[in-house]
NUKOLRO-453737 format. One line per field, with one value per residue (C-alpha): residue number from 1; chain; residue in one letter; x, y, z. Coordinates in nm, 2 decimals, padded with zeros to 4 digits. Layout:
% residues N
seq: NUM; ...
mol: A; ...
type: a; ...
c1: X; ...
c2: Y; ...
c3: Z; ...
//
This chain:
% residues 302
seq: 1; 2; 3; 4; 5; 6; 7; 8; 9; 10; 11; 12; 13; 14; 15; 16; 17; 18; 19; 20; 21; 22; 23; 24; 25; 26; 27; 28; 29; 30; 31; 32; 33; 34; 35; 36; 37; 38; 39; 40; 41; 42; 43; 44; 45; 46; 47; 48; 49; 50; 51; 52; 53; 54; 55; 56; 57; 58; 59; 60; 61; 62; 63; 64; 65; 66; 67; 68; 69; 70; 71; 72; 73; 74; 75; 76; 77; 78; 79; 80; 81; 82; 83; 84; 85; 86; 87; 88; 89; 90; 91; 92; 93; 94; 95; 96; 97; 98; 99; 100; 101; 102; 103; 104; 105; 106; 107; 108; 109; 110; 111; 112; 113; 114; 115; 116; 117; 118; 119; 120; 121; 122; 123; 124; 125; 126; 127; 128; 129; 130; 131; 132; 133; 134; 135; 136; 137; 138; 139; 140; 141; 142; 143; 144; 145; 146; 147; 148; 149; 150; 151; 152; 153; 154; 155; 156; 157; 158; 159; 160; 161; 162; 163; 164; 165; 166; 167; 168; 169; 170; 171; 172; 173; 174; 175; 176; 177; 178; 179; 180; 181; 182; 183; 184; 185; 186; 187; 188; 189; 190; 191; 192; 193; 194; 195; 196; 197; 198; 199; 200; 201; 202; 203; 204; 205; 206; 207; 208; 209; 210; 211; 212; 213; 214; 215; 216; 217; 218; 219; 220; 221; 222; 223; 224; 225; 226; 227; 228; 229; 230; 231; 232; 233; 234; 235; 236; 237; 238; 239; 240; 241; 242; 243; 244; 245; 246; 247; 248; 249; 250; 251; 252; 253; 254; 255; 256; 257; 258; 259; 260; 261; 262; 263; 264; 265; 266; 267; 268; 269; 270; 271; 272; 273; 274; 275; 276; 277; 278; 279; 280; 281; 282; 283; 284; 285; 286; 287; 288; 289; 290; 291; 292; 293; 294; 295; 296; 297; 298; 299; 300; 301; 302
mol: A; A; A; A; A; A; A; A; A; A; A; A; A; A; A; A; A; A; A; A; A; A; A; A; A; A; A; A; A; A; A; A; A; A; A; A; A; A; A; A; A; A; A; A; A; A; A; A; A; A; A; A; A; A; A; A; A; A; A; A; A; A; A; A; A; A; A; A; A; A; A; A; A; A; A; A; A; A; A; A; A; A; A; A; A; A; A; A; A; A; A; A; A; A; A; A; A; A; A; A; A; A; A; A; A; A; A; A; A; A; A; A; A; A; A; A; A; A; A; A; A; A; A; A; A; A; A; A; A; A; A; A; A; A; A; A; A; A; A; A; A; A; A; A; A; A; A; A; A; A; A; A; A; A; A; A; A; A; A; A; A; A; A; A; A; A; A; A; A; A; A; A; A; A; A; A; A; A; A; A; A; A; A; A; A; A; A; A; A; A; A; A; A; A; A; A; A; A; A; A; A; A; A; A; A; A; A; A; A; A; A; A; A; A; A; A; A; A; A; A; A; A; A; A; A; A; A; A; A; A; A; A; A; A; A; A; A; A; A; A; A; A; A; A; A; A; A; A; A; A; A; A; A; A; A; A; A; A; A; A; A; A; A; A; A; A; A; A; A; A; A; A; A; A; A; A; A; A; A; A; A; A; A; A; A; A; A; A; A; A; A; A; A; A; A; A; A; A; A; A; A; A
type: m; h; f; s; d; r; l; i; e; q; q; i; q; k; s; d; l; v; v; g; i; d; p; n; f; d; l; m; p; e; f; l; l; p; t; s; n; n; y; q; e; i; t; r; s; l; t; s; f; s; q; v; i; i; d; s; l; s; d; l; v; p; a; v; k; f; q; s; a; y; f; e; q; f; g; s; s; g; i; n; a; l; v; e; s; i; k; y; a; k; n; h; n; l; i; v; i; l; d; a; k; r; g; d; i; d; s; t; s; l; a; y; a; k; a; y; l; d; g; q; i; r; l; k; n; g; i; v; i; d; s; d; l; v; v; d; c; i; t; i; n; p; f; l; g; e; d; s; l; m; p; f; v; e; v; a; t; k; c; g; k; g; l; f; i; l; v; k; t; s; n; p; g; s; s; m; i; q; d; i; s; v; k; g; k; k; m; f; h; q; l; a; e; l; v; n; q; l; g; k; d; s; i; g; k; y; g; y; s; c; i; g; a; v; v; g; a; t; f; p; y; e; a; k; q; l; r; e; i; m; p; n; a; i; f; l; a; p; g; v; g; s; q; g; g; n; i; e; s; i; f; d; s; l; g; h; d; g; r; g; v; i; i; p; i; s; r; g; i; t; y; f; s; n; r; d; m; s; l; p; d; y; q; s; a; v; r; e; r; a; i; h; f; i; q; t; l; k; k; r; d; s
c1: -01.65; -01.49; -01.16; -01.24; -01.59; -01.44; -01.18; -01.43; -01.67; -01.39; -01.30; -01.65; -01.66; -01.31; -01.09; -00.88; -00.56; -00.35; -00.08; 00.25; 00.45; 00.82; 01.01; 01.34; 01.54; 01.72; 01.39; 01.15; 01.10; 01.36; 01.11; 01.05; 01.41; 01.56; 01.78; 02.01; 02.07; 01.89; 01.65; 01.35; 01.43; 01.44; 01.11; 00.95; 01.06; 00.94; 00.61; 00.56; 00.62; 00.34; 00.11; 00.15; 00.07; -00.23; -00.36; -00.33; -00.50; -00.72; -01.04; -00.92; -00.77; -00.92; -00.59; -00.23; 00.06; 00.35; 00.68; 00.82; 01.18; 01.19; 01.11; 01.31; 01.63; 01.63; 01.61; 01.39; 01.32; 01.19; 00.97; 00.83; 00.75; 00.58; 00.37; 00.26; 00.20; -00.02; -00.22; -00.26; -00.38; -00.64; -00.76; -00.82; -01.04; -00.79; -00.73; -00.37; -00.16; 00.19; 00.43; 00.66; 00.67; 00.69; 00.70; 00.88; 00.82; 00.48; 00.56; 00.74; 00.47; 00.22; 00.42; 00.42; 00.05; -00.01; 00.20; 00.05; -00.30; -00.43; -00.26; -00.27; -00.06; -00.25; -00.03; -00.12; -00.14; -00.42; -00.22; -00.29; -00.01; -00.12; 00.08; 00.09; 00.19; -00.14; -00.27; -00.56; -00.35; 00.01; 00.21; 00.33; 00.62; 00.51; 00.86; 00.85; 00.53; 00.17; 00.25; 00.42; 00.11; -00.16; -00.10; -00.15; -00.46; -00.61; -00.55; -00.65; -00.98; -01.05; -00.97; -01.13; -00.80; -00.64; -00.33; -00.16; 00.06; 00.34; 00.25; 00.41; 00.60; 00.68; 01.06; 01.24; 01.43; 01.11; 01.11; 01.43; 01.24; 00.87; 00.87; 01.05; 00.84; 00.78; 00.58; 00.47; 00.35; 00.52; 00.57; 00.36; 00.07; 00.11; 00.12; -00.20; -00.37; -00.26; -00.39; -00.72; -00.74; -00.65; -00.91; -01.21; -01.36; -01.33; -01.52; -01.72; -02.05; -01.88; -01.73; -01.38; -01.17; -00.96; -00.67; -00.53; -00.23; 00.05; 00.05; 00.28; 00.14; 00.46; 00.34; -00.01; -00.02; 00.06; -00.19; -00.47; -00.38; -00.37; -00.72; -00.86; -00.69; -00.78; -01.13; -01.20; -00.87; -00.81; -00.49; -00.24; -00.07; 00.25; 00.49; 00.29; 00.51; 00.88; 00.89; 00.74; 00.40; 00.10; -00.24; -00.43; -00.27; -00.43; -00.78; -00.76; -00.70; -01.01; -01.25; -01.61; -01.75; -01.48; -01.31; -01.08; -00.76; -00.59; -00.30; -00.03; 00.18; 00.44; 00.73; 00.51; 00.29; 00.50; 00.84; 00.93; 01.24; 01.18; 01.26; 01.23; 00.85; 00.66; 00.41; 00.10; 00.27; 00.38; 00.04; -00.12; 00.13; 00.07; -00.31; -00.27; -00.06; -00.31; -00.61; -00.43; -00.39; -00.75; -00.89; -00.69; -00.84; -01.19; -01.15; -01.24; -01.59; -01.65
c2: -00.67; -00.77; -00.58; -00.46; -00.34; -00.14; 00.01; 00.10; 00.26; 00.47; 00.57; 00.67; 00.89; 01.04; 00.98; 00.73; 00.88; 00.69; 00.88; 00.69; 00.74; 00.69; 00.87; 01.01; 01.24; 01.39; 01.51; 01.58; 01.93; 02.04; 02.07; 01.69; 01.58; 01.41; 01.62; 01.33; 00.96; 00.86; 00.56; 00.75; 01.05; 00.85; 00.68; 01.02; 01.18; 00.89; 00.87; 01.25; 01.25; 00.99; 01.17; 01.50; 01.35; 01.16; 01.47; 01.66; 01.42; 01.17; 01.34; 01.33; 00.98; 00.63; 00.47; 00.52; 00.31; 00.26; 00.16; -00.08; -00.04; 00.32; 00.23; -00.10; 00.08; 00.23; -00.10; -00.14; 00.23; 00.23; -00.08; 00.08; 00.39; 00.18; 00.02; 00.36; 00.49; 00.19; 00.25; 00.62; 00.56; 00.30; 00.55; 00.79; 00.53; 00.49; 00.16; 00.06; -00.09; -00.22; -00.21; -00.49; -00.71; -01.03; -01.38; -01.70; -02.08; -02.17; -02.21; -01.87; -01.70; -01.83; -01.67; -01.34; -01.37; -01.42; -01.12; -00.87; -01.00; -01.23; -01.06; -01.35; -01.66; -01.93; -02.16; -02.52; -02.44; -02.19; -01.87; -01.61; -01.37; -01.06; -00.89; -00.51; -00.50; -00.62; -00.42; -00.43; -00.52; -00.61; -00.62; -00.97; -01.09; -01.39; -01.50; -01.83; -01.94; -02.03; -02.23; -01.93; -01.72; -01.96; -01.89; -01.52; -01.58; -01.81; -01.58; -01.27; -01.43; -01.57; -01.24; -01.00; -00.85; -00.77; -00.85; -00.66; -00.91; -00.77; -00.81; -00.53; -00.29; 00.07; 00.06; 00.08; -00.24; -00.45; -00.56; -00.75; -01.03; -00.94; -00.91; -01.24; -01.47; -01.82; -02.06; -01.78; -01.55; -01.27; -01.33; -01.04; -01.18; -01.52; -01.35; -01.16; -01.49; -01.63; -01.33; -01.36; -01.73; -01.67; -01.40; -01.55; -01.70; -01.38; -01.12; -00.86; -00.69; -00.42; -00.68; -00.67; -00.93; -00.90; -01.02; -00.72; -00.64; -00.40; -00.25; 00.05; 00.37; 00.40; 00.13; 00.24; 00.02; -00.29; -00.18; -00.17; -00.53; -00.64; -00.50; -00.74; -01.03; -00.92; -00.76; -00.81; -00.71; -00.37; -00.22; -00.05; 00.18; 00.33; 00.55; 00.88; 01.18; 01.12; 00.81; 00.99; 00.82; 01.02; 01.01; 01.05; 00.73; 00.53; 00.60; 00.33; 00.06; 00.14; -00.14; -00.20; 00.07; 00.33; 00.23; -00.05; 00.15; 00.33; 00.56; 00.58; 00.90; 00.96; 01.20; 01.39; 01.49; 01.48; 01.64; 01.99; 02.17; 02.42; 02.23; 02.53; 02.54; 02.57; 02.29; 02.49; 02.58; 02.23; 02.08; 02.34; 02.26; 01.88; 01.93; 02.16; 01.89; 01.61; 01.82; 01.89; 01.52; 01.44; 01.71; 01.56; 01.22; 01.36; 01.49; 01.14; 01.19; 01.52
c3: 00.64; 00.31; 00.25; -00.10; 00.01; 00.29; 00.05; -00.22; 00.03; 00.17; -00.19; -00.26; 00.05; 00.01; -00.30; -00.48; -00.34; -00.09; 00.10; 00.13; 00.44; 00.37; 00.65; 00.53; 00.76; 00.45; 00.31; 00.59; 00.75; 01.00; 01.29; 01.27; 01.29; 01.59; 01.81; 01.89; 01.80; 02.12; 02.08; 02.20; 01.99; 01.67; 01.76; 01.84; 01.51; 01.30; 01.48; 01.47; 01.09; 01.05; 01.28; 01.11; 00.77; 00.90; 01.08; 00.76; 00.53; 00.71; 00.58; 00.22; 00.17; 00.23; 00.33; 00.43; 00.30; 00.53; 00.35; 00.61; 00.50; 00.59; 00.95; 00.96; 00.87; 01.22; 01.40; 01.70; 01.73; 01.38; 01.44; 01.75; 01.55; 01.29; 01.56; 01.69; 01.34; 01.25; 01.57; 01.50; 01.15; 01.27; 01.53; 01.24; 01.06; 00.78; 00.60; 00.67; 00.39; 00.48; 00.19; 00.30; -00.01; 00.19; 00.04; 00.13; 00.15; 00.27; 00.65; 00.66; 00.46; 00.72; 00.99; 00.80; 00.74; 01.12; 01.20; 00.96; 00.87; 01.15; 01.44; 01.68; 01.76; 01.94; 02.15; 02.22; 02.59; 02.52; 02.54; 02.27; 02.17; 01.98; 01.71; 01.72; 01.35; 01.22; 00.93; 00.68; 00.38; 00.28; -00.04; -00.15; -00.37; -00.57; -00.69; -00.49; -00.66; -00.58; -00.27; -00.11; -00.18; -00.04; 00.33; 00.27; 00.06; 00.31; 00.61; 00.42; 00.32; 00.67; 00.85; 00.60; 00.50; 00.16; -00.05; -00.33; -00.52; -00.74; -01.10; -01.30; -01.08; -01.15; -01.15; -01.49; -01.42; -01.38; -01.74; -01.69; -01.52; -01.54; -01.92; -01.99; -02.21; -02.08; -02.29; -02.51; -02.24; -02.06; -01.69; -01.58; -01.78; -01.61; -01.27; -01.36; -01.45; -01.11; -00.92; -01.10; -01.02; -00.65; -00.61; -00.79; -00.47; -00.26; -00.45; -00.26; -00.33; -00.55; -00.78; -00.65; -00.48; -00.17; -00.38; -00.56; -00.78; -00.78; -01.14; -01.19; -01.32; -01.53; -01.76; -01.87; -02.19; -01.99; -01.72; -01.97; -02.08; -01.72; -01.64; -01.91; -01.73; -01.38; -01.41; -01.03; -00.89; -00.72; -00.86; -00.64; -00.89; -00.76; -00.97; -00.99; -00.90; -00.84; -01.06; -01.36; -01.38; -01.50; -01.32; -01.65; -01.78; -01.50; -01.63; -01.90; -01.63; -01.42; -01.35; -01.47; -01.26; -01.31; -00.99; -00.89; -00.87; -00.58; -00.64; -00.36; -00.36; -00.10; -00.19; -00.43; -00.13; 00.18; 00.08; -00.04; -00.13; 00.15; 00.47; 00.70; 00.71; 01.03; 01.13; 01.01; 00.68; 00.62; 00.69; 00.46; 00.18; 00.22; 00.19; -00.11; -00.29; -00.20; -00.32; -00.65; -00.71; -00.60; -00.83; -01.12; -01.05; -01.04; -01.40; -01.52; -01.38; -01.56
//
């Protein structure tokens, strides 16, 4: 099934909120922390954090977004935890987004696309090697140009997967490069035109492409401009919560049907100043936070 159709249908059933899972031992509840620096202990703690969040919210959100760096920092124990977390999310019928911001020369991009979107390497001798890191969607850095993006686009289209290409990111320093004018156009406008072009042949039944864009909620004026350039792109709109973005400001960048945006929130849902909570109290607090954001999003329909 087409990626954007799957995502839209899950949004209709649940909400536009995506929970971000960014495991940080300095912030998570004490009961989830490892008791030693043992390899298995680190893997267990990271996996348990993901599972607790997924158990708490799988009925409320259409997708989960794993920030790859927060797992990679622990080496192979972190990668193993990421593998287990991806599997657990899939078993709970969640769309899995990997926030890895990959992008390289075309041959390397193809290898990334096989790892995360295709999931299989076919050797000339007939052996098929599976990737246990395969997900539904991945974030992409377009800095190397169109030829670096094409392997991702081709594999995503073939496999029914999705991409979110960085266009206007939520961090304050994004303007240093993304706002530079080249030939009379700001770079983020040119990136938006490229995303629109790349996605025009992969539009699903709801009118959205499998090629989406990362458009920060911290730049609502620019997001409104970008919606005009990318009418068929789903926006992944980070920045709400700890980065200062406002949910209400996202409403102006919604698509033709009042959809076309998903809002990932991680720290604003998963971390609290009180780190001594029990498992039931923590899960209750996580749900309460998520429901608050979902109710705010639903105000646009009233």
